N, CA, C and O atoms as a GROMACS GRO file, in nm:
protein
  328
    1MET      N    1   6.236   0.413   0.116
    1MET     CA    2   6.132   0.370   0.203
    1MET      C    3   6.191   0.279   0.312
    1MET      O    4   6.264   0.184   0.286
    2ASN      N    5   6.155   0.314   0.435
    2ASN     CA    6   6.209   0.233   0.544
    2ASN      C    7   6.135   0.096   0.558
    2ASN      O    8   6.030   0.075   0.498
    3GLU      N    9   6.191   0.009   0.635
    3GLU     CA   10   6.140  -0.127   0.645
    3GLU      C   11   5.992  -0.131   0.698
    3GLU      O   12   5.911  -0.209   0.649
    4ALA      N   13   5.959  -0.047   0.796
    4ALA     CA   14   5.822  -0.052   0.852
    4ALA      C   15   5.724  -0.009   0.741
    4ALA      O   16   5.620  -0.072   0.725
    5ASN      N   17   5.754   0.096   0.664
    5ASN     CA   18   5.664   0.137   0.560
    5ASN      C   19   5.658   0.035   0.446
    5ASN      O   20   5.553   0.015   0.385
    6LYS      N   21   5.774  -0.030   0.420
    6LYS     CA   22   5.774  -0.131   0.313
    6LYS      C   23   5.687  -0.251   0.360
    6LYS      O   24   5.611  -0.306   0.280
    7LYS      N   25   5.695  -0.290   0.483
    7LYS     CA   26   5.613  -0.401   0.535
    7LYS      C   27   5.467  -0.366   0.527
    7LYS      O   28   5.387  -0.443   0.475
    8ASN      N   29   5.432  -0.249   0.578
    8ASN     CA   30   5.296  -0.206   0.565
    8ASN      C   31   5.237  -0.208   0.422
    8ASN      O   32   5.124  -0.250   0.400
    9THR      N   33   5.318  -0.160   0.328
    9THR     CA   34   5.289  -0.162   0.192
    9THR      C   35   5.262  -0.306   0.134
    9THR      O   36   5.170  -0.330   0.057
   10ASN      N   37   5.353  -0.400   0.179
   10ASN     CA   38   5.337  -0.536   0.140
   10ASN      C   39   5.208  -0.592   0.194
   10ASN      O   40   5.134  -0.657   0.121
   11ASP      N   41   5.178  -0.567   0.327
   11ASP     CA   42   5.054  -0.614   0.388
   11ASP      C   43   4.932  -0.560   0.311
   11ASP      O   44   4.838  -0.633   0.277
   12LEU      N   45   4.939  -0.430   0.284
   12LEU     CA   46   4.824  -0.368   0.213
   12LEU      C   47   4.804  -0.429   0.072
   12LEU      O   48   4.694  -0.452   0.022
   13SER      N   49   4.923  -0.454   0.013
   13SER     CA   50   4.911  -0.507  -0.125
   13SER      C   51   4.847  -0.653  -0.121
   13SER      O   52   4.771  -0.688  -0.210
   14LEU      N   53   4.878  -0.732  -0.020
   14LEU     CA   54   4.815  -0.862  -0.006
   14LEU      C   55   4.666  -0.843   0.019
   14LEU      O   56   4.587  -0.911  -0.046
   15VAL      N   57   4.626  -0.758   0.107
   15VAL     CA   58   4.485  -0.738   0.137
   15VAL      C   59   4.418  -0.690   0.008
   15VAL      O   60   4.312  -0.742  -0.026
   16SER      N   61   4.474  -0.593  -0.066
   16SER     CA   62   4.416  -0.542  -0.186
   16SER      C   63   4.403  -0.654  -0.289
   16SER      O   64   4.300  -0.668  -0.355
   17LEU      N   65   4.509  -0.733  -0.302
   17LEU     CA   66   4.499  -0.841  -0.394
   17LEU      C   67   4.388  -0.942  -0.362
   17LEU      O   68   4.316  -0.987  -0.451
   18LEU      N   69   4.376  -0.976  -0.234
   18LEU     CA   70   4.274  -1.068  -0.188
   18LEU      C   71   4.129  -1.002  -0.212
   18LEU      O   72   4.034  -1.068  -0.255
   19GLU      N   73   4.122  -0.870  -0.183
   19GLU     CA   74   3.993  -0.807  -0.210
   19GLU      C   75   3.953  -0.801  -0.358
   19GLU      O   76   3.837  -0.821  -0.396
   20LYS      N   77   4.056  -0.771  -0.442
   20LYS     CA   78   4.032  -0.770  -0.588
   20LYS      C   79   3.998  -0.902  -0.641
   20LYS      O   80   3.914  -0.915  -0.730
   21ARG      N   81   4.062  -1.004  -0.589
   21ARG     CA   82   4.049  -1.139  -0.647
   21ARG      C   83   3.952  -1.225  -0.566
   21ARG      O   84   3.951  -1.347  -0.581
   22LYS      N   85   3.875  -1.166  -0.483
   22LYS     CA   86   3.794  -1.237  -0.392
   22LYS      C   87   3.708  -1.342  -0.460
   22LYS      O   88   3.693  -1.453  -0.411
   23ASN      N   89   3.647  -1.302  -0.581
   23ASN     CA   90   3.570  -1.401  -0.650
   23ASN      C   91   3.650  -1.513  -0.710
   23ASN      O   92   3.594  -1.618  -0.742
   24ASN      N   93   3.783  -1.494  -0.726
   24ASN     CA   94   3.867  -1.601  -0.778
   24ASN      C   95   3.927  -1.690  -0.673
   24ASN      O   96   3.976  -1.797  -0.707
   25ILE      N   97   3.926  -1.652  -0.550
   25ILE     CA   98   3.981  -1.731  -0.444
   25ILE      C   99   3.899  -1.851  -0.416
   25ILE      O  100   3.780  -1.841  -0.385
   26GLY      N  101   3.963  -1.969  -0.426
   26GLY     CA  102   3.889  -2.089  -0.405
   26GLY      C  103   3.913  -2.159  -0.269
   26GLY      O  104   3.823  -2.221  -0.212
   27SER      N  105   4.038  -2.145  -0.218
   27SER     CA  106   4.072  -2.207  -0.092
   27SER      C  107   4.199  -2.156  -0.033
   27SER      O  108   4.270  -2.077  -0.096
   28LEU      N  109   4.228  -2.196   0.080
   28LEU     CA  110   4.349  -2.167   0.154
   28LEU      C  111   4.418  -2.299   0.191
   28LEU      O  112   4.352  -2.396   0.225
   29GLU      N  113   4.554  -2.300   0.183
   29GLU     CA  114   4.621  -2.419   0.221
   29GLU      C  115   4.732  -2.383   0.319
   29GLU      O  116   4.823  -2.308   0.286
   30VAL      N  117   4.722  -2.439   0.445
   30VAL     CA  118   4.828  -2.413   0.540
   30VAL      C  119   4.949  -2.499   0.508
   30VAL      O  120   4.944  -2.622   0.513
   31VAL      N  121   5.062  -2.427   0.472
   31VAL     CA  122   5.179  -2.504   0.426
   31VAL      C  123   5.296  -2.502   0.525
   31VAL      O  124   5.382  -2.589   0.516
   32ARG      N  125   5.304  -2.408   0.620
   32ARG     CA  126   5.401  -2.407   0.722
   32ARG      C  127   5.336  -2.396   0.861
   32ARG      O  128   5.276  -2.296   0.898
   33TYR      N  129   5.353  -2.508   0.936
   33TYR     CA  130   5.288  -2.508   1.065
   33TYR      C  131   5.362  -2.611   1.153
   33TYR      O  132   5.433  -2.696   1.100
   34GLU      N  133   5.347  -2.605   1.280
   34GLU     CA  134   5.395  -2.710   1.373
   34GLU      C  135   5.306  -2.726   1.488
   34GLU      O  136   5.228  -2.638   1.522
   35VAL      N  137   5.317  -2.841   1.550
   35VAL     CA  138   5.235  -2.869   1.666
   35VAL      C  139   5.326  -2.840   1.790
   35VAL      O  140   5.435  -2.895   1.801
   36GLN      N  141   5.280  -2.755   1.880
   36GLN     CA  142   5.356  -2.720   1.999
   36GLN      C  143   5.268  -2.744   2.123
   36GLN      O  144   5.146  -2.735   2.119
   37MET      N  145   5.339  -2.775   2.235
   37MET     CA  146   5.263  -2.785   2.360
   37MET      C  147   5.261  -2.650   2.426
   37MET      O  148   5.366  -2.594   2.459
   38ILE      N  149   5.147  -2.596   2.447
   38ILE     CA  150   5.126  -2.467   2.508
   38ILE      C  151   5.035  -2.483   2.623
   38ILE      O  152   4.920  -2.524   2.608
   39ASN      N  153   5.085  -2.449   2.743
   39ASN     CA  154   5.010  -2.472   2.870
   39ASN      C  155   4.968  -2.614   2.881
   39ASN      O  156   4.857  -2.641   2.926
   40GLY      N  157   5.050  -2.703   2.843
   40GLY     CA  158   5.016  -2.846   2.854
   40GLY      C  159   4.923  -2.903   2.749
   40GLY      O  160   4.890  -3.022   2.754
   41GLN      N  161   4.879  -2.821   2.653
   41GLN     CA  162   4.788  -2.862   2.553
   41GLN      C  163   4.850  -2.855   2.415
   41GLN      O  164   4.920  -2.757   2.385
   42PRO      N  165   4.828  -2.951   2.330
   42PRO     CA  166   4.882  -2.937   2.194
   42PRO      C  167   4.813  -2.841   2.108
   42PRO      O  168   4.691  -2.850   2.096
   43LYS      N  169   4.883  -2.747   2.045
   43LYS     CA  170   4.828  -2.646   1.970
   43LYS      C  171   4.897  -2.643   1.828
   43LYS      O  172   5.015  -2.675   1.815
   44ILE      N  173   4.821  -2.603   1.728
   44ILE     CA  174   4.877  -2.595   1.590
   44ILE      C  175   4.919  -2.447   1.578
   44ILE      O  176   4.836  -2.358   1.601
   45VAL      N  177   5.042  -2.419   1.544
   45VAL     CA  178   5.103  -2.288   1.527
   45VAL      C  179   5.130  -2.274   1.378
   45VAL      O  180   5.214  -2.342   1.320
   46ILE      N  181   5.049  -2.176   1.315
   46ILE     CA  182   5.053  -2.160   1.173
   46ILE      C  183   5.150  -2.046   1.130
   46ILE      O  184   5.142  -1.936   1.184
   47SER      N  185   5.239  -2.072   1.039
   47SER     CA  186   5.338  -1.974   0.997
   47SER      C  187   5.305  -1.916   0.857
   47SER      O  188   5.326  -1.797   0.833
   48GLN      N  189   5.254  -1.998   0.766
   48GLN     CA  190   5.229  -1.951   0.632
   48GLN      C  191   5.110  -2.023   0.566
   48GLN      O  192   5.085  -2.142   0.587
   49VAL      N  193   5.039  -1.945   0.486
   49VAL     CA  194   4.924  -2.001   0.418
   49VAL      C  195   4.936  -1.973   0.270
   49VAL      O  196   4.982  -1.865   0.232
   50LYS      N  197   4.898  -2.065   0.186
   50LYS     CA  198   4.897  -2.043   0.045
   50LYS      C  199   4.754  -2.015   0.001
   50LYS      O  200   4.662  -2.088   0.037
   51VAL      N  201   4.737  -1.911  -0.076
   51VAL     CA  202   4.609  -1.868  -0.131
   51VAL      C  203   4.597  -1.932  -0.271
   51VAL      O  204   4.683  -1.913  -0.356
   52LEU      N  205   4.486  -2.008  -0.294
   52LEU     CA  206   4.466  -2.078  -0.414
   52LEU      C  207   4.342  -2.032  -0.490
   52LEU      O  208   4.245  -1.995  -0.424
   53ASP      N  209   4.337  -2.031  -0.619
   53ASP     CA  210   4.222  -1.988  -0.690
   53ASP      C  211   4.118  -2.104  -0.700
   53ASP      O  212   4.140  -2.210  -0.642
   54THR      N  213   4.009  -2.084  -0.771
   54THR     CA  214   3.906  -2.182  -0.773
   54THR      C  215   3.942  -2.307  -0.848
   54THR      O  216   3.870  -2.406  -0.841
   55ASN      N  217   4.054  -2.305  -0.920
   55ASN     CA  218   4.110  -2.428  -0.985
   55ASN      C  219   4.219  -2.492  -0.910
   55ASN      O  220   4.282  -2.586  -0.959
   56GLY      N  221   4.245  -2.442  -0.786
   56GLY     CA  222   4.353  -2.495  -0.702
   56GLY      C  223   4.492  -2.454  -0.741
   56GLY      O  224   4.588  -2.518  -0.700
   57LYS      N  225   4.506  -2.349  -0.820
   57LYS     CA  226   4.633  -2.293  -0.860
   57LYS      C  227   4.676  -2.182  -0.770
   57LYS      O  228   4.594  -2.106  -0.718
   58TYR      N  229   4.806  -2.172  -0.753
   58TYR     CA  230   4.867  -2.080  -0.661
   58TYR      C  231   4.838  -1.936  -0.701
   58TYR      O  232   4.850  -1.900  -0.818
   59ILE      N  233   4.801  -1.850  -0.601
   59ILE     CA  234   4.791  -1.707  -0.621
   59ILE      C  235   4.901  -1.636  -0.546
   59ILE      O  236   4.975  -1.557  -0.604
   60LYS      N  237   4.914  -1.663  -0.416
   60LYS     CA  238   5.016  -1.588  -0.337
   60LYS      C  239   5.030  -1.661  -0.201
   60LYS      O  240   4.935  -1.720  -0.148
   61PHE      N  241   5.153  -1.654  -0.149
   61PHE     CA  242   5.174  -1.699  -0.009
   61PHE      C  243   5.134  -1.593   0.084
   61PHE      O  244   5.143  -1.476   0.048
   62ALA      N  245   5.091  -1.623   0.200
   62ALA     CA  246   5.049  -1.519   0.297
   62ALA      C  247   5.078  -1.564   0.435
   62ALA      O  248   5.090  -1.684   0.462
   63LYS      N  249   5.091  -1.468   0.524
   63LYS     CA  250   5.098  -1.499   0.669
   63LYS      C  251   4.960  -1.514   0.721
   63LYS      O  252   4.867  -1.455   0.667
   64LEU      N  253   4.945  -1.592   0.828
   64LEU     CA  254   4.812  -1.611   0.885
   64LEU      C  255   4.746  -1.476   0.916
   64LEU      O  256   4.629  -1.458   0.885
   65LYS      N  257   4.818  -1.381   0.976
   65LYS     CA  258   4.758  -1.264   1.017
   65LYS      C  259   4.694  -1.183   0.896
   65LYS      O  260   4.599  -1.105   0.913
   66ASP      N  261   4.751  -1.208   0.779
   66ASP     CA  262   4.697  -1.136   0.658
   66ASP      C  263   4.569  -1.199   0.608
   66ASP      O  264   4.484  -1.128   0.554
   67VAL      N  265   4.553  -1.322   0.622
   67VAL     CA  266   4.433  -1.397   0.574
   67VAL      C  267   4.334  -1.427   0.681
   67VAL      O  268   4.230  -1.486   0.652
   68ASN      N  269   4.360  -1.389   0.804
   68ASN     CA  270   4.265  -1.416   0.916
   68ASN      C  271   4.123  -1.379   0.890
   68ASN      O  272   4.034  -1.456   0.925
   69PRO      N  273   4.095  -1.265   0.830
   69PRO     CA  274   3.962  -1.231   0.802
   69PRO      C  275   3.888  -1.321   0.702
   69PRO      O  276   3.765  -1.318   0.694
   70TYR      N  277   3.960  -1.396   0.629
   70TYR     CA  278   3.904  -1.487   0.524
   70TYR      C  279   3.891  -1.626   0.561
   70TYR      O  280   3.837  -1.705   0.483
   71LEU      N  281   3.942  -1.666   0.687
   71LEU     CA  282   3.945  -1.805   0.728
   71LEU      C  283   3.803  -1.869   0.733
   71LEU      O  284   3.788  -1.988   0.705
   72SER      N  285   3.707  -1.794   0.768
   72SER     CA  286   3.573  -1.857   0.776
   72SER      C  287   3.498  -1.854   0.643
   72SER      O  288   3.387  -1.906   0.633
   73LYS      N  289   3.558  -1.795   0.542
   73LYS     CA  290   3.490  -1.774   0.411
   73LYS      C  291   3.529  -1.877   0.306
   73LYS      O  292   3.460  -1.899   0.207
   74TYR      N  293   3.646  -1.942   0.333
   74TYR     CA  294   3.703  -2.036   0.229
   74TYR      C  295   3.741  -2.169   0.291
   74TYR      O  296   3.778  -2.174   0.408
   75PRO      N  297   3.734  -2.278   0.211
   75PRO     CA  298   3.785  -2.402   0.262
   75PRO      C  299   3.935  -2.398   0.296
   75PRO      O  300   4.012  -2.326   0.232
   76ILE      N  301   3.974  -2.473   0.392
   76ILE     CA  302   4.118  -2.466   0.436
   76ILE      C  303   4.167  -2.618   0.442
   76ILE      O  304   4.101  -2.707   0.496
   77SER      N  305   4.281  -2.636   0.385
   77SER     CA  306   4.347  -2.761   0.395
   77SER      C  307   4.488  -2.751   0.456
   77SER      O  308   4.547  -2.642   0.455
   78PHE      N  309   4.540  -2.853   0.505
   78PHE     CA  310   4.674  -2.857   0.563
   78PHE      C  311   4.767  -2.942   0.486
   78PHE      O  312   4.736  -3.059   0.465
   79LYS      N  313   4.874  -2.897   0.444
   79LYS     CA  314   4.976  -2.974   0.373
   79LYS      C  315   5.035  -3.077   0.478
   79LYS      O  316   5.066  -3.040   0.591
   80GLN      N  317   5.048  -3.201   0.436
   80GLN     CA  318   5.099  -3.302   0.529
   80GLN      C  319   5.245  -3.267   0.568
   80GLN      O  320   5.331  -3.237   0.485
   81LEU      N  321   5.265  -3.274   0.703
   81LEU     CA  322   5.403  -3.254   0.754
   81LEU      C  323   5.485  -3.369   0.715
   81LEU      O  324   5.437  -3.483   0.711
   82SER      N  325   5.614  -3.342   0.685
   82SER     CA  326   5.706  -3.456   0.652
   82SER      C  327   5.789  -3.494   0.773
   82SER      O  328   5.871  -3.586   0.765
   0.00000   0.00000   0.00000
């Protein structure tokens, strides 16, 4: 399987996982992000999101593009930058 197909399969598996476990997803936690100046304005650039169940336990790490459809459906928190 080439890299492009493997990536598409991984993306589909994440979407499938989220769809199957939709009732168990409790929240999303932004764990990798940075503040950048873009066009003179501070912007938050998100790299990775952690999907948590209703008890706050880890389900899966995800890229923002994979969880974008779910952002308005679940509470979101940001891990404090060190």
